[in-house]
C-alpha angles and dihedrals in degrees: 000000000000094000094047100065098108114216092354095062093109092052092048092049091049092049092048092050089054091050092049092049098236091144099073107176126228091242092056091049091051092049091050093048093047091049092051090046092052091049092050093048091047092049093050091047092051092048091050090050091050092047092051092046093050091046091053091048091052090051091050092049092049091047091052092049091053092050092055094054 
């Protein structure tokens, strides 16, 4: 159907490429990359916080056990 539009084939192809979203703009790509980057940094930060918290809890538990003996 797209190829059989006679002299308007170019217009139909251009319209269809806009509908499909083939023309992803640079701004959209930047927004997507920044969003993914922020999510990765946030995830790493939260995991580091959790690791440090659990490490401190283990130290406290071990310290309490030594005091009892």
